[in-house]
HTML snippet that shows the backbone in 3Dmol.js (N, CA, C, O; Angstrom):
<script src="https://3Dmol.org/build/3Dmol-min.js"></script>
<div id="view" style="width:600px;height:400px;position:relative"></div>
<script>
const pdb = `
ATOM      1  N   MET A   1       8.575  56.045  32.270  1.00  0.00           N
ATOM      2  CA  MET A   1       9.228  56.574  30.919  1.00  0.00           C
ATOM      3  C   MET A   1       8.256  55.961  30.043  1.00  0.00           C
ATOM      4  O   MET A   1       7.622  54.910  30.138  1.00  0.00           O
ATOM      5  N   LYS A   2       8.289  56.852  29.185  1.00  0.00           N
ATOM      6  CA  LYS A   2       6.953  56.677  27.906  1.00  0.00           C
ATOM      7  C   LYS A   2       7.013  55.253  27.151  1.00  0.00           C
ATOM      8  O   LYS A   2       7.983  54.495  27.125  1.00  0.00           O
ATOM      9  N   LEU A   3       5.842  55.076  26.586  1.00  0.00           N
ATOM     10  CA  LEU A   3       5.654  53.853  26.141  1.00  0.00           C
ATOM     11  C   LEU A   3       6.794  53.451  25.019  1.00  0.00           C
ATOM     12  O   LEU A   3       7.390  52.382  24.887  1.00  0.00           O
ATOM     13  N   ASN A   4       6.902  54.759  24.201  1.00  0.00           N
ATOM     14  CA  ASN A   4       7.981  54.473  23.129  1.00  0.00           C
ATOM     15  C   ASN A   4       8.950  54.000  23.426  1.00  0.00           C
ATOM     16  O   ASN A   4       9.620  53.151  22.837  1.00  0.00           O
ATOM     17  N   GLU A   5       9.179  54.719  24.761  1.00  0.00           N
ATOM     18  CA  GLU A   5      10.779  54.246  25.675  1.00  0.00           C
ATOM     19  C   GLU A   5      11.303  52.994  26.011  1.00  0.00           C
ATOM     20  O   GLU A   5      12.410  52.471  26.138  1.00  0.00           O
ATOM     21  N   ALA A   6       9.884  52.637  26.130  1.00  0.00           N
ATOM     22  CA  ALA A   6       9.629  50.923  26.922  1.00  0.00           C
ATOM     23  C   ALA A   6      10.307  50.279  25.580  1.00  0.00           C
ATOM     24  O   ALA A   6      11.424  49.767  25.511  1.00  0.00           O
ATOM     25  N   ILE A   7       9.174  50.462  24.339  1.00  0.00           N
ATOM     26  CA  ILE A   7       9.494  49.674  23.309  1.00  0.00           C
ATOM     27  C   ILE A   7      10.903  49.819  22.727  1.00  0.00           C
ATOM     28  O   ILE A   7      11.248  48.973  21.902  1.00  0.00           O
ATOM     29  N   SER A   8      11.602  50.617  23.000  1.00  0.00           N
ATOM     30  CA  SER A   8      12.780  51.071  21.911  1.00  0.00           C
ATOM     31  C   SER A   8      14.109  50.223  23.230  1.00  0.00           C
ATOM     32  O   SER A   8      15.229  49.747  23.049  1.00  0.00           O
ATOM     33  N   LEU A   9      13.248  50.384  24.479  1.00  0.00           N
ATOM     34  CA  LEU A   9      14.742  49.176  25.288  1.00  0.00           C
ATOM     35  C   LEU A   9      14.222  47.549  25.055  1.00  0.00           C
ATOM     36  O   LEU A   9      15.007  46.700  25.478  1.00  0.00           O
ATOM     37  N   ARG A  10      12.870  47.025  24.370  1.00  0.00           N
ATOM     38  CA  ARG A  10      12.717  46.023  24.463  1.00  0.00           C
ATOM     39  C   ARG A  10      13.134  45.531  22.951  1.00  0.00           C
ATOM     40  O   ARG A  10      13.294  44.329  22.735  1.00  0.00           O
ATOM     41  N   VAL A  11      13.255  46.230  22.211  1.00  0.00           N
ATOM     42  CA  VAL A  11      13.837  45.847  20.832  1.00  0.00           C
ATOM     43  C   VAL A  11      15.544  45.808  21.093  1.00  0.00           C
ATOM     44  O   VAL A  11      16.386  45.021  20.661  1.00  0.00           O
ATOM     45  N   VAL A  12      15.649  46.769  21.813  1.00  0.00           N
ATOM     46  CA  VAL A  12      17.381  46.918  22.011  1.00  0.00           C
ATOM     47  C   VAL A  12      17.433  45.111  22.706  1.00  0.00           C
ATOM     48  O   VAL A  12      18.156  44.196  22.311  1.00  0.00           O
ATOM     49  N   GLU A  13      16.635  45.087  23.570  1.00  0.00           N
ATOM     50  CA  GLU A  13      17.007  43.786  24.507  1.00  0.00           C
ATOM     51  C   GLU A  13      16.638  42.527  23.732  1.00  0.00           C
ATOM     52  O   GLU A  13      17.042  41.428  24.114  1.00  0.00           O
ATOM     53  N   LEU A  14      15.832  42.679  22.585  1.00  0.00           N
ATOM     54  CA  LEU A  14      15.662  41.758  22.099  1.00  0.00           C
ATOM     55  C   LEU A  14      16.734  41.361  20.955  1.00  0.00           C
ATOM     56  O   LEU A  14      16.869  40.238  20.468  1.00  0.00           O
ATOM     57  N   CYS A  15      17.339  42.322  20.689  1.00  0.00           N
ATOM     58  CA  CYS A  15      18.804  42.513  19.439  1.00  0.00           C
ATOM     59  C   CYS A  15      19.582  41.509  20.065  1.00  0.00           C
ATOM     60  O   CYS A  15      20.099  40.508  19.568  1.00  0.00           O
ATOM     61  N   LYS A  16      19.589  42.024  21.498  1.00  0.00           N
ATOM     62  CA  LYS A  16      20.753  41.632  21.881  1.00  0.00           C
ATOM     63  C   LYS A  16      20.484  39.789  22.245  1.00  0.00           C
ATOM     64  O   LYS A  16      21.278  38.897  21.947  1.00  0.00           O
ATOM     65  N   GLN A  17      19.063  39.601  22.998  1.00  0.00           N
ATOM     66  CA  GLN A  17      19.096  38.011  22.930  1.00  0.00           C
ATOM     67  C   GLN A  17      18.807  37.474  21.818  1.00  0.00           C
ATOM     68  O   GLN A  17      17.858  36.709  21.989  1.00  0.00           O
ATOM     69  N   ASN A  18      19.204  37.494  20.593  1.00  0.00           N
ATOM     70  CA  ASN A  18      19.403  37.427  18.899  1.00  0.00           C
ATOM     71  C   ASN A  18      19.982  37.133  18.786  1.00  0.00           C
ATOM     72  O   ASN A  18      19.899  36.137  18.066  1.00  0.00           O
ATOM     73  N   GLY A  19      21.554  37.556  19.344  1.00  0.00           N
ATOM     74  CA  GLY A  19      22.554  37.730  19.011  1.00  0.00           C
ATOM     75  C   GLY A  19      23.140  38.984  17.696  1.00  0.00           C
ATOM     76  O   GLY A  19      24.237  38.955  17.140  1.00  0.00           O
ATOM     77  N   LEU A  20      21.787  40.225  17.416  1.00  0.00           N
ATOM     78  CA  LEU A  20      21.995  40.451  16.613  1.00  0.00           C
ATOM     79  C   LEU A  20      22.144  42.175  16.230  1.00  0.00           C
ATOM     80  O   LEU A  20      21.390  42.850  16.931  1.00  0.00           O
ATOM     81  N   LYS A  21      23.061  43.059  15.154  1.00  0.00           N
ATOM     82  CA  LYS A  21      22.732  44.702  15.473  1.00  0.00           C
ATOM     83  C   LYS A  21      21.073  44.919  14.839  1.00  0.00           C
ATOM     84  O   LYS A  21      20.229  44.038  14.677  1.00  0.00           O
ATOM     85  N   PRO A  22      20.992  45.909  14.649  1.00  0.00           N
ATOM     86  CA  PRO A  22      19.675  46.710  14.671  1.00  0.00           C
ATOM     87  C   PRO A  22      19.422  46.035  12.898  1.00  0.00           C
ATOM     88  O   PRO A  22      18.335  45.657  12.461  1.00  0.00           O
ATOM     89  N   TYR A  23      20.377  46.037  12.342  1.00  0.00           N
ATOM     90  CA  TYR A  23      20.368  45.917  10.487  1.00  0.00           C
ATOM     91  C   TYR A  23      20.133  44.489  10.788  1.00  0.00           C
ATOM     92  O   TYR A  23      19.054  44.299  10.227  1.00  0.00           O
ATOM     93  N   GLY A  24      20.488  43.342  11.343  1.00  0.00           N
ATOM     94  CA  GLY A  24      20.158  41.784  11.017  1.00  0.00           C
ATOM     95  C   GLY A  24      19.278  41.859  11.538  1.00  0.00           C
ATOM     96  O   GLY A  24      18.326  41.389  10.916  1.00  0.00           O
ATOM     97  N   PHE A  25      18.899  42.523  13.118  1.00  0.00           N
ATOM     98  CA  PHE A  25      17.177  42.552  13.529  1.00  0.00           C
ATOM     99  C   PHE A  25      16.117  42.911  12.296  1.00  0.00           C
ATOM    100  O   PHE A  25      15.006  42.405  12.141  1.00  0.00           O
ATOM    101  N   SER A  26      16.676  43.797  11.563  1.00  0.00           N
ATOM    102  CA  SER A  26      15.516  43.997  10.758  1.00  0.00           C
ATOM    103  C   SER A  26      15.532  43.000   9.381  1.00  0.00           C
ATOM    104  O   SER A  26      14.538  42.612   8.767  1.00  0.00           O
ATOM    105  N   ILE A  27      16.898  42.714   9.092  1.00  0.00           N
ATOM    106  CA  ILE A  27      16.706  41.100   8.291  1.00  0.00           C
ATOM    107  C   ILE A  27      15.843  40.465   8.897  1.00  0.00           C
ATOM    108  O   ILE A  27      14.727  40.658   8.416  1.00  0.00           O
ATOM    109  N   LYS A  28      15.866  39.584   9.997  1.00  0.00           N
ATOM    110  CA  LYS A  28      14.813  38.898  10.543  1.00  0.00           C
ATOM    111  C   LYS A  28      14.004  38.833  10.932  1.00  0.00           C
ATOM    112  O   LYS A  28      13.404  37.804  11.243  1.00  0.00           O
ATOM    113  N   THR A  29      13.551  40.376  11.113  1.00  0.00           N
ATOM    114  CA  THR A  29      11.966  40.480  11.533  1.00  0.00           C
ATOM    115  C   THR A  29      11.345  40.897  10.382  1.00  0.00           C
ATOM    116  O   THR A  29      10.124  40.877  10.228  1.00  0.00           O
ATOM    117  N   GLY A  30      12.466  41.429   9.235  1.00  0.00           N
ATOM    118  CA  GLY A  30      11.382  42.035   7.616  1.00  0.00           C
ATOM    119  C   GLY A  30      10.686  43.668   7.912  1.00  0.00           C
ATOM    120  O   GLY A  30       9.939  44.347   7.208  1.00  0.00           O
ATOM    121  N   VAL A  31      11.202  43.889   9.054  1.00  0.00           N
ATOM    122  CA  VAL A  31      10.834  45.655   9.376  1.00  0.00           C
ATOM    123  C   VAL A  31      11.768  46.266   8.550  1.00  0.00           C
ATOM    124  O   VAL A  31      12.736  45.766   7.978  1.00  0.00           O
ATOM    125  N   ALA A  32      11.318  47.523   8.557  1.00  0.00           N
ATOM    126  CA  ALA A  32      12.441  47.871   7.500  1.00  0.00           C
ATOM    127  C   ALA A  32      13.263  48.496   8.511  1.00  0.00           C
ATOM    128  O   ALA A  32      12.812  48.786   9.619  1.00  0.00           O
ATOM    129  N   SER A  33      14.991  48.809   8.006  1.00  0.00           N
ATOM    130  CA  SER A  33      15.547  49.169   8.864  1.00  0.00           C
ATOM    131  C   SER A  33      15.556  50.470   9.441  1.00  0.00           C
ATOM    132  O   SER A  33      15.922  50.711  10.592  1.00  0.00           O
ATOM    133  N   SER A  34      15.068  51.457   8.460  1.00  0.00           N
ATOM    134  CA  SER A  34      15.085  52.508   8.973  1.00  0.00           C
ATOM    135  C   SER A  34      13.821  52.743  10.460  1.00  0.00           C
ATOM    136  O   SER A  34      13.829  53.506  11.426  1.00  0.00           O
ATOM    137  N   THR A  35      12.817  51.622   9.977  1.00  0.00           N
ATOM    138  CA  THR A  35      11.657  51.504  11.331  1.00  0.00           C
ATOM    139  C   THR A  35      12.576  51.408  12.200  1.00  0.00           C
ATOM    140  O   THR A  35      12.625  52.315  13.031  1.00  0.00           O
ATOM    141  N   ILE A  36      13.607  50.269  12.289  1.00  0.00           N
ATOM    142  CA  ILE A  36      14.096  49.560  13.509  1.00  0.00           C
ATOM    143  C   ILE A  36      14.749  50.725  14.279  1.00  0.00           C
ATOM    144  O   ILE A  36      14.574  50.797  15.495  1.00  0.00           O
ATOM    145  N   ASP A  37      15.609  51.780  13.530  1.00  0.00           N
ATOM    146  CA  ASP A  37      16.258  52.683  13.956  1.00  0.00           C
ATOM    147  C   ASP A  37      15.366  53.681  14.392  1.00  0.00           C
ATOM    148  O   ASP A  37      15.743  54.135  15.472  1.00  0.00           O
ATOM    149  N   ASP A  38      14.499  54.117  14.044  1.00  0.00           N
ATOM    150  CA  ASP A  38      13.017  55.213  14.613  1.00  0.00           C
ATOM    151  C   ASP A  38      12.942  54.146  15.741  1.00  0.00           C
ATOM    152  O   ASP A  38      13.062  54.721  16.823  1.00  0.00           O
ATOM    153  N   LEU A  39      12.805  52.948  15.873  1.00  0.00           N
ATOM    154  CA  LEU A  39      12.242  52.454  17.159  1.00  0.00           C
ATOM    155  C   LEU A  39      13.300  52.992  18.587  1.00  0.00           C
ATOM    156  O   LEU A  39      13.044  53.704  19.558  1.00  0.00           O
ATOM    157  N   ILE A  40      14.460  52.321  18.183  1.00  0.00           N
ATOM    158  CA  ILE A  40      15.348  52.437  19.007  1.00  0.00           C
ATOM    159  C   ILE A  40      16.149  53.913  19.694  1.00  0.00           C
ATOM    160  O   ILE A  40      16.871  54.101  20.673  1.00  0.00           O
ATOM    161  N   LYS A  41      15.577  54.804  18.595  1.00  0.00           N
ATOM    162  CA  LYS A  41      15.915  55.989  18.690  1.00  0.00           C
ATOM    163  C   LYS A  41      14.776  56.507  19.430  1.00  0.00           C
ATOM    164  O   LYS A  41      15.102  57.617  19.850  1.00  0.00           O
ATOM    165  N   CYS A  42      14.050  56.330  19.646  1.00  0.00           N
ATOM    166  CA  CYS A  42      12.524  57.046  20.012  1.00  0.00           C
ATOM    167  C   CYS A  42      12.424  58.203  19.282  1.00  0.00           C
ATOM    168  O   CYS A  42      12.594  59.246  19.914  1.00  0.00           O
ATOM    169  N   LYS A  43      12.131  58.299  17.798  1.00  0.00           N
ATOM    170  CA  LYS A  43      11.663  59.127  16.619  1.00  0.00           C
ATOM    171  C   LYS A  43      10.244  59.510  16.883  1.00  0.00           C
ATOM    172  O   LYS A  43       9.782  60.651  16.870  1.00  0.00           O
ATOM    173  N   ASN A  44       9.426  58.040  17.199  1.00  0.00           N
ATOM    174  CA  ASN A  44       7.908  58.402  16.637  1.00  0.00           C
ATOM    175  C   ASN A  44       7.013  57.944  18.587  1.00  0.00           C
ATOM    176  O   ASN A  44       7.287  57.008  19.339  1.00  0.00           O
ATOM    177  N   ASP A  45       6.327  58.690  18.705  1.00  0.00           N
ATOM    178  CA  ASP A  45       5.697  58.920  19.706  1.00  0.00           C
ATOM    179  C   ASP A  45       4.700  57.992  19.771  1.00  0.00           C
ATOM    180  O   ASP A  45       4.090  57.813  20.825  1.00  0.00           O
ATOM    181  N   THR A  46       4.438  57.333  18.703  1.00  0.00           N
ATOM    182  CA  THR A  46       3.343  56.627  18.120  1.00  0.00           C
ATOM    183  C   THR A  46       3.871  55.532  17.165  1.00  0.00           C
ATOM    184  O   THR A  46       4.880  55.708  16.482  1.00  0.00           O
ATOM    185  N   MET A  47       3.049  54.247  17.146  1.00  0.00           N
ATOM    186  CA  MET A  47       3.461  53.477  15.644  1.00  0.00           C
ATOM    187  C   MET A  47       2.475  52.308  15.927  1.00  0.00           C
ATOM    188  O   MET A  47       1.973  52.048  17.020  1.00  0.00           O
ATOM    189  N   LYS A  48       2.276  51.618  14.697  1.00  0.00           N
ATOM    190  CA  LYS A  48       1.668  50.767  14.438  1.00  0.00           C
ATOM    191  C   LYS A  48       1.636  49.243  14.799  1.00  0.00           C
ATOM    192  O   LYS A  48       2.360  48.475  14.165  1.00  0.00           O
ATOM    193  N   ILE A  49       0.858  48.801  15.752  1.00  0.00           N
ATOM    194  CA  ILE A  49       0.495  47.475  16.271  1.00  0.00           C
ATOM    195  C   ILE A  49       1.429  46.509  14.720  1.00  0.00           C
ATOM    196  O   ILE A  49       2.400  45.757  14.812  1.00  0.00           O
ATOM    197  N   ARG A  50       0.958  46.764  13.936  1.00  0.00           N
ATOM    198  CA  ARG A  50       1.663  45.643  12.840  1.00  0.00           C
ATOM    199  C   ARG A  50       2.978  45.610  12.850  1.00  0.00           C
ATOM    200  O   ARG A  50       3.435  44.548  12.426  1.00  0.00           O
ATOM    201  N   ILE A  51       4.078  46.736  13.327  1.00  0.00           N
ATOM    202  CA  ILE A  51       5.221  46.858  13.331  1.00  0.00           C
ATOM    203  C   ILE A  51       5.532  45.844  14.516  1.00  0.00           C
ATOM    204  O   ILE A  51       6.235  44.866  14.265  1.00  0.00           O
ATOM    205  N   ILE A  52       5.127  46.006  15.560  1.00  0.00           N
ATOM    206  CA  ILE A  52       5.717  44.996  16.852  1.00  0.00           C
ATOM    207  C   ILE A  52       4.988  43.367  16.221  1.00  0.00           C
ATOM    208  O   ILE A  52       5.610  42.318  16.389  1.00  0.00           O
ATOM    209  N   TYR A  53       3.597  43.400  15.495  1.00  0.00           N
ATOM    210  CA  TYR A  53       3.149  41.866  15.017  1.00  0.00           C
ATOM    211  C   TYR A  53       4.614  41.390  14.187  1.00  0.00           C
ATOM    212  O   TYR A  53       5.129  40.284  14.349  1.00  0.00           O
ATOM    213  N   GLU A  54       5.012  42.171  13.519  1.00  0.00           N
ATOM    214  CA  GLU A  54       5.909  41.555  12.123  1.00  0.00           C
ATOM    215  C   GLU A  54       7.027  41.205  12.851  1.00  0.00           C
ATOM    216  O   GLU A  54       7.718  40.233  12.548  1.00  0.00           O
ATOM    217  N   ILE A  55       7.381  42.327  14.307  1.00  0.00           N
ATOM    218  CA  ILE A  55       9.169  41.552  14.829  1.00  0.00           C
ATOM    219  C   ILE A  55       8.534  40.755  15.711  1.00  0.00           C
ATOM    220  O   ILE A  55       9.409  40.259  16.420  1.00  0.00           O
ATOM    221  N   VAL A  56       7.138  40.254  16.138  1.00  0.00           N
ATOM    222  CA  VAL A  56       7.157  39.270  16.719  1.00  0.00           C
ATOM    223  C   VAL A  56       6.842  37.714  16.295  1.00  0.00           C
ATOM    224  O   VAL A  56       6.936  36.585  16.775  1.00  0.00           O
ATOM    225  N   SER A  57       6.355  38.448  14.943  1.00  0.00           N
ATOM    226  CA  SER A  57       6.169  36.815  13.861  1.00  0.00           C
ATOM    227  C   SER A  57       7.889  36.697  13.420  1.00  0.00           C
ATOM    228  O   SER A  57       8.448  35.632  13.681  1.00  0.00           O
ATOM    229  N   GLY A  58       8.525  37.583  12.890  1.00  0.00           N
ATOM    230  CA  GLY A  58      10.500  37.839  12.689  1.00  0.00           C
ATOM    231  C   GLY A  58      10.982  36.542  13.266  1.00  0.00           C
ATOM    232  O   GLY A  58      11.508  35.604  12.669  1.00  0.00           O
ATOM    233  N   LEU A  59      10.608  36.709  14.970  1.00  0.00           N
ATOM    234  CA  LEU A  59      11.108  36.204  15.910  1.00  0.00           C
ATOM    235  C   LEU A  59      10.884  34.556  16.834  1.00  0.00           C
ATOM    236  O   LEU A  59      11.448  33.755  17.580  1.00  0.00           O
ATOM    237  N   ASP A  60       9.648  34.841  16.113  1.00  0.00           N
ATOM    238  CA  ASP A  60       8.701  33.580  16.441  1.00  0.00           C
ATOM    239  C   ASP A  60       8.321  33.225  17.685  1.00  0.00           C
ATOM    240  O   ASP A  60       8.311  32.191  18.353  1.00  0.00           O
ATOM    241  N   MET A  61       7.942  34.603  17.851  1.00  0.00           N
ATOM    242  CA  MET A  61       7.281  34.552  19.869  1.00  0.00           C
ATOM    243  C   MET A  61       5.941  35.478  19.532  1.00  0.00           C
ATOM    244  O   MET A  61       5.852  36.227  18.559  1.00  0.00           O
ATOM    245  N   GLU A  62       4.969  35.277  20.494  1.00  0.00           N
ATOM    246  CA  GLU A  62       3.824  35.729  20.701  1.00  0.00           C
ATOM    247  C   GLU A  62       3.692  37.046  20.777  1.00  0.00           C
ATOM    248  O   GLU A  62       4.832  37.377  20.453  1.00  0.00           O
ATOM    249  N   ILE A  63       3.077  38.110  20.986  1.00  0.00           N
ATOM    250  CA  ILE A  63       2.820  39.541  21.108  1.00  0.00           C
ATOM    251  C   ILE A  63       2.867  39.589  22.589  1.00  0.00           C
ATOM    252  O   ILE A  63       3.392  40.506  23.219  1.00  0.00           O
ATOM    253  N   LYS A  64       2.222  38.429  23.174  1.00  0.00           N
ATOM    254  CA  LYS A  64       2.126  38.897  24.931  1.00  0.00           C
ATOM    255  C   LYS A  64       3.525  39.006  25.158  1.00  0.00           C
ATOM    256  O   LYS A  64       4.098  39.942  25.716  1.00  0.00           O
ATOM    257  N   ASP A  65       4.167  37.693  24.552  1.00  0.00           N
ATOM    258  CA  ASP A  65       5.898  37.972  25.080  1.00  0.00           C
ATOM    259  C   ASP A  65       6.911  38.921  25.114  1.00  0.00           C
ATOM    260  O   ASP A  65       7.838  39.066  25.910  1.00  0.00           O
ATOM    261  N   PHE A  66       6.362  39.983  23.427  1.00  0.00           N
ATOM    262  CA  PHE A  66       6.981  41.123  23.599  1.00  0.00           C
ATOM    263  C   PHE A  66       6.948  42.172  24.751  1.00  0.00           C
ATOM    264  O   PHE A  66       7.924  42.751  25.228  1.00  0.00           O
ATOM    265  N   PHE A  67       5.220  42.349  25.221  1.00  0.00           N
ATOM    266  CA  PHE A  67       5.157  42.743  25.871  1.00  0.00           C
ATOM    267  C   PHE A  67       5.569  42.378  27.535  1.00  0.00           C
ATOM    268  O   PHE A  67       5.632  43.275  28.376  1.00  0.00           O
ATOM    269  N   ASN A  68       5.825  40.965  27.852  1.00  0.00           N
ATOM    270  CA  ASN A  68       6.027  40.482  28.995  1.00  0.00           C
ATOM    271  C   ASN A  68       7.624  41.117  29.636  1.00  0.00           C
ATOM    272  O   ASN A  68       8.650  40.493  29.907  1.00  0.00           O
ATOM    273  N   SER A  69       7.412  42.133  29.701  1.00  0.00           N
ATOM    274  CA  SER A  69       8.925  42.902  30.583  1.00  0.00           C
ATOM    275  C   SER A  69       8.557  43.930  31.707  1.00  0.00           C
ATOM    276  O   SER A  69       7.489  44.470  31.995  1.00  0.00           O
ATOM    277  N   PRO A  70       9.543  43.994  32.127  1.00  0.00           N
ATOM    278  CA  PRO A  70       9.305  44.703  33.288  1.00  0.00           C
ATOM    279  C   PRO A  70       9.161  46.386  32.772  1.00  0.00           C
ATOM    280  O   PRO A  70       8.592  47.231  33.464  1.00  0.00           O
ATOM    281  N   TYR A  71       9.743  46.654  31.530  1.00  0.00           N
ATOM    282  CA  TYR A  71       9.672  47.911  30.853  1.00  0.00           C
ATOM    283  C   TYR A  71       8.123  48.547  30.699  1.00  0.00           C
ATOM    284  O   TYR A  71       7.869  49.752  30.692  1.00  0.00           O
ATOM    285  N   PHE A  72       7.066  47.364  30.567  1.00  0.00           N
ATOM    286  CA  PHE A  72       5.821  47.864  30.389  1.00  0.00           C
ATOM    287  C   PHE A  72       4.858  47.343  31.781  1.00  0.00           C
ATOM    288  O   PHE A  72       3.631  47.251  31.753  1.00  0.00           O
ATOM    289  N   SER A  73       5.446  47.134  32.591  1.00  0.00           N
ATOM    290  CA  SER A  73       4.637  47.320  33.762  1.00  0.00           C
ATOM    291  C   SER A  73       4.031  48.809  34.421  1.00  0.00           C
ATOM    292  O   SER A  73       4.849  49.711  34.597  1.00  0.00           O
ATOM    293  N   LYS A  74       2.790  49.004  34.726  1.00  0.00           N
ATOM    294  CA  LYS A  74       2.006  49.958  35.329  1.00  0.00           C
ATOM    295  C   LYS A  74       3.174  51.127  36.307  1.00  0.00           C
ATOM    296  O   LYS A  74       3.167  52.355  36.400  1.00  0.00           O
ATOM    297  N   GLU A  75       4.005  50.165  36.860  1.00  0.00           N
ATOM    298  CA  GLU A  75       4.937  51.474  37.724  1.00  0.00           C
ATOM    299  C   GLU A  75       6.036  52.180  36.778  1.00  0.00           C
ATOM    300  O   GLU A  75       6.150  53.405  36.808  1.00  0.00           O
ATOM    301  N   ASN A  76       6.639  51.586  36.151  1.00  0.00           N
ATOM    302  CA  ASN A  76       7.505  52.111  35.049  1.00  0.00           C
ATOM    303  C   ASN A  76       6.525  53.106  33.875  1.00  0.00           C
ATOM    304  O   ASN A  76       7.032  54.225  33.793  1.00  0.00           O
ATOM    305  N   LEU A  77       5.622  53.000  33.224  1.00  0.00           N
ATOM    306  CA  LEU A  77       5.436  53.664  32.354  1.00  0.00           C
ATOM    307  C   LEU A  77       4.365  54.857  32.604  1.00  0.00           C
ATOM    308  O   LEU A  77       3.287  54.671  33.170  1.00  0.00           O
ATOM    309  N   ILE A  78       4.800  56.080  32.114  1.00  0.00           N
ATOM    310  CA  ILE A  78       3.961  57.085  32.481  1.00  0.00           C
ATOM    311  C   ILE A  78       3.122  57.642  30.790  1.00  0.00           C
ATOM    312  O   ILE A  78       3.445  57.294  29.654  1.00  0.00           O
ATOM    313  N   ASP A  79       1.594  58.930  31.375  1.00  0.00           N
ATOM    314  CA  ASP A  79       2.148  58.945  30.036  1.00  0.00           C
ATOM    315  C   ASP A  79       2.398  59.946  29.163  1.00  0.00           C
ATOM    316  O   ASP A  79       2.883  59.696  28.060  1.00  0.00           O
TER     317      ASP A  79
END
`;
const viewer = $3Dmol.createViewer("view");
viewer.addModel(pdb, "pdb");
viewer.setStyle({}, {cartoon: {color: "spectrum"}});
viewer.zoomTo();
viewer.render();
</script>
């Protein structure tokens, strides 16, 4: 899968883990609802690391924990 697909899956997973729908996830993390929707729908091939930083800060987690998922293993990612 592409990196943006892995990020999408991870955001959806974090929504579920926190019992939030995308809008609630947006409120909790401070990331615009439209940005969360774009991430989930894989509308962008690239994104700024700042968005991930805002997500993890809002969820009180570390950036390394965001990427600590099988979605980001070398075997699962393609160019």
